[in-house]
C-alpha positions as CSV (number, residue, x, y, z in Angstrom):
1,M,25.6,39.7,16.9
2,N,25.0,43.6,18.0
3,I,21.7,43.8,20.1
4,L,20.4,47.2,21.1
5,L,18.6,46.7,24.4
6,A,15.8,49.4,25.9
7,E,14.7,48.7,29.0
8,D,13.8,51.1,31.7
9,D,13.9,48.5,34.6
10,L,17.2,49.2,36.0
11,Q,17.6,45.6,37.6
12,L,15.9,43.6,34.4
13,G,18.0,45.7,32.2
14,E,21.2,44.9,33.7
15,L,20.5,41.2,34.0
16,I,19.6,41.0,30.0
17,S,22.4,42.6,29.4
18,F,24.8,40.8,31.6
19,M,23.5,37.2,30.5
20,L,23.5,38.4,26.7
21,K,27.2,39.4,27.0
22,K,28.3,36.6,29.1
23,K,26.6,34.0,28.1
24,E,26.1,34.5,24.2
25,G,28.8,36.7,23.7
26,Y,26.9,39.5,22.3
27,K,27.4,43.1,22.3
28,V,24.8,45.1,24.0
29,D,24.2,48.6,23.8
30,W,21.4,49.4,26.6
31,V,19.3,52.7,26.9
32,M,16.9,53.3,29.2
33,E,14.1,56.0,27.5
34,G,12.0,55.6,23.9
35,A,14.0,58.8,22.3
36,D,17.5,57.4,23.0
37,A,16.0,53.7,21.7
38,Y,14.9,55.4,18.5
39,D,17.6,57.6,17.8
40,Y,20.2,54.6,18.6
41,A,18.4,52.1,16.2
42,L,18.7,54.3,13.4
43,A,22.4,55.5,14.0
44,A,24.1,52.4,14.4
45,H,23.4,48.6,13.0
46,Y,21.6,46.2,15.3
47,E,20.5,43.0,14.2
48,I,17.8,43.2,16.9
49,L,16.4,45.8,19.4
50,I,14.8,44.4,22.2
51,L,12.2,47.2,23.1
52,D,10.4,47.4,26.2
53,W,6.8,48.4,26.1
54,M,6.3,50.9,28.8
55,M,9.4,53.5,29.1
56,P,9.6,57.0,29.7
57,N,10.0,59.5,26.6
58,G,8.0,57.1,23.7
59,D,6.6,53.8,24.7
60,G,7.6,50.8,23.1
61,V,4.9,50.8,20.8
62,E,5.2,54.2,19.7
63,V,9.0,53.9,19.0
64,C,8.1,50.5,17.0
65,R,5.6,52.4,14.4
66,R,8.1,55.4,14.3
67,L,11.1,53.0,13.3
68,R,9.1,51.0,10.8
69,K,7.6,54.1,9.2
70,K,11.4,55.4,8.5
71,G,12.0,51.9,6.9
72,Y,14.1,50.4,9.8
73,S,14.7,46.7,8.9
74,G,16.2,45.2,11.8
75,A,14.1,42.6,13.9
76,I,12.3,43.7,17.0
77,L,11.3,41.5,20.0
78,M,8.9,43.5,22.2
79,L,9.0,43.2,26.1
80,T,5.8,43.7,28.4
81,A,3.6,42.6,31.2
82,K,0.5,43.7,29.1
83,D,-0.9,39.9,28.5
84,T,-4.1,40.2,26.5
85,V,-4.8,39.4,23.0
86,Q,-5.5,42.5,22.2
87,N,-2.2,43.9,23.5
88,R,-0.1,41.4,21.4
89,I,-2.3,42.3,18.2
90,E,-0.9,45.9,19.0
91,G,2.4,45.4,19.8
92,L,2.8,43.3,16.4
93,D,1.0,45.6,14.4
94,S,3.2,48.2,15.2
95,G,6.1,46.4,13.4
96,A,7.4,43.9,16.4
97,D,8.6,40.5,14.9
98,D,7.9,38.5,18.4
99,Y,6.5,39.3,21.6
100,L,7.5,37.9,25.0
101,I,5.3,38.4,28.3
102,K,6.8,39.5,31.3
103,P,8.0,37.8,33.7
104,F,9.8,35.6,31.6
105,E,12.7,32.9,31.6
106,I,16.1,34.2,30.3
107,E,16.7,31.1,28.4
108,E,13.1,31.7,26.2
109,L,14.4,35.3,25.8
110,L,18.0,33.8,24.4
111,A,15.7,31.2,22.2
112,R,13.8,33.6,21.0
113,L,17.2,35.9,19.9
114,R,18.7,32.9,18.4
115,A,15.2,32.4,16.0
116,L,14.9,36.2,14.9
117,S,18.4,36.2,14.1
118,R,18.1,33.2,11.7
119,R,15.9,35.4,9.8
120,N,18.2,37.3,9.0
121,Y,16.1,40.7,9.0
122,A,19.6,43.3,8.9
123,P,20.5,44.7,5.4
124,I,23.8,44.2,4.5
125,K,26.2,47.5,4.7
126,E,27.3,48.6,1.1
127,E,31.1,48.1,0.7
128,E,31.7,51.9,-0.2
129,I,29.9,54.9,0.9
130,H,30.3,57.8,-1.9
131,L,30.1,61.6,-0.7
132,L,31.0,63.8,-3.7
133,D,34.6,62.9,-4.7
134,M,35.4,61.2,-1.7
135,V,35.3,57.2,-1.3
136,L,35.5,54.9,1.8
137,N,35.9,51.7,1.0
138,R,35.0,49.3,4.0
139,T,36.7,46.0,2.3
140,S,40.4,47.5,2.1
141,Q,39.7,50.0,5.0
142,T,40.5,52.9,3.1
143,V,39.6,56.3,2.1
144,L,40.0,58.0,-1.1
145,Q,39.9,61.9,-2.2
146,D,40.5,62.4,-5.8
147,D,42.1,59.1,-6.1
148,Q,44.6,60.2,-3.1
149,E,44.6,58.3,0.2
150,I,43.5,59.7,3.2
151,Q,45.5,57.9,5.8
152,L,43.7,57.2,9.1
153,S,44.2,55.3,12.1
154,P,41.6,52.4,12.7
155,R,39.8,54.5,15.3
156,E,39.6,57.5,12.9
157,F,38.2,55.3,10.2
158,Q,35.2,53.8,11.8
159,L,34.4,57.3,13.4
160,L,34.2,58.4,10.0
161,D,32.5,55.4,8.5
162,L,29.9,56.0,11.3
163,L,29.4,59.7,10.6
164,L,29.1,58.8,7.1
165,Q,26.5,56.4,7.5
166,N,24.2,58.9,9.3
167,R,25.3,62.0,7.7
168,G,22.7,64.9,8.5
169,Q,22.5,63.5,12.0
170,V,23.4,64.1,15.2
171,L,25.3,61.4,16.7
172,P,25.5,61.9,20.8
173,R,29.3,61.7,22.0
174,E,27.8,58.4,23.9
175,L,26.7,56.9,21.3
176,I,29.9,57.3,19.1
177,L,31.9,56.4,22.7
178,D,29.7,52.7,22.5
179,R,29.9,52.4,18.7
180,I,33.7,52.9,18.2
181,W,35.5,52.1,21.8
182,G,32.7,49.8,23.2
183,Y,30.4,49.9,26.1
184,D,32.6,48.4,28.8
185,T,35.5,51.1,27.7
186,D,37.6,53.3,30.4
187,V,37.8,55.3,27.4
188,S,36.3,59.4,28.6
189,I,34.6,61.1,26.1
190,K,37.6,63.9,25.6
191,T,38.7,61.2,23.7
192,I,36.4,61.5,21.4
193,D,36.8,65.0,20.8
194,A,40.5,64.3,20.2
195,T,39.7,61.8,17.7
196,V,37.7,64.3,16.1
197,K,40.2,66.7,16.1
198,L,42.7,64.4,14.5
199,L,40.4,63.7,11.9
200,R,39.1,67.1,10.9
201,K,42.6,68.2,10.6
202,K,43.5,65.1,7.7
203,L,40.7,65.7,6.1
204,G,41.2,69.7,5.7
205,Q,44.3,68.5,4.3
206,F,42.1,67.4,1.3
207,G,39.6,71.0,1.6
208,K,37.2,68.9,3.6
209,H,37.6,71.4,6.6
210,D,34.0,71.5,7.3
211,M,32.7,68.8,6.8
212,I,32.3,67.2,10.6
213,Q,30.3,69.9,12.7
214,S,30.2,70.0,16.3
215,I,26.6,70.5,18.2
216,R,27.4,72.0,21.5
217,G,26.5,70.0,24.5
218,V,25.7,66.6,22.0
219,G,27.9,65.5,19.7
220,Y,28.9,65.7,16.2
221,K,27.1,64.9,12.9
222,C,28.7,64.7,8.8
223,E,27.2,67.2,6.5
224,N,27.1,66.5,2.5
């Protein structure tokens, strides 16, 4: 299960991330600001978002409301020290599916995550992505342009898939690194740039030279 953790408390964030990965085997991306939580949630596929109420650059309630307004359908678990009934109502009314008050036992957090996962909020990904005369097929791991296959490495395919899922949206290099190579990887940011360069070269052979755009100092985006 893929989980996005948004928690600005360094000690608590490290503990939760460690326990989710080591005890349950979940894949965890961890951010510490509300703005990052919003961007990550929309840019990648997560079964559950663990969202702290009090964070810089967008508190949990604000992020939750914005995500639901945008159509985000993944499960959201709100973490907070606010324990009044009115606080709970505000958190749930913002779009959260569950609410856990700090301090809490890790075992209770894990149990709530298991319960949320059984509700199966996350939409199933489409088998194919169509972009004009290009078709990306996740089942066969192929990309066809006018019925001709573009030969891509597994990393290049994953990168193109991620960009196509979020076409029109800028994806930071750090997010791409987490989603394609993994949070604990030793791969450097330069590897992303090298992979993009190779992918562009292959797409260029089929007339897609400008499909992937560089956003200076940030990352990349894919245009129609």
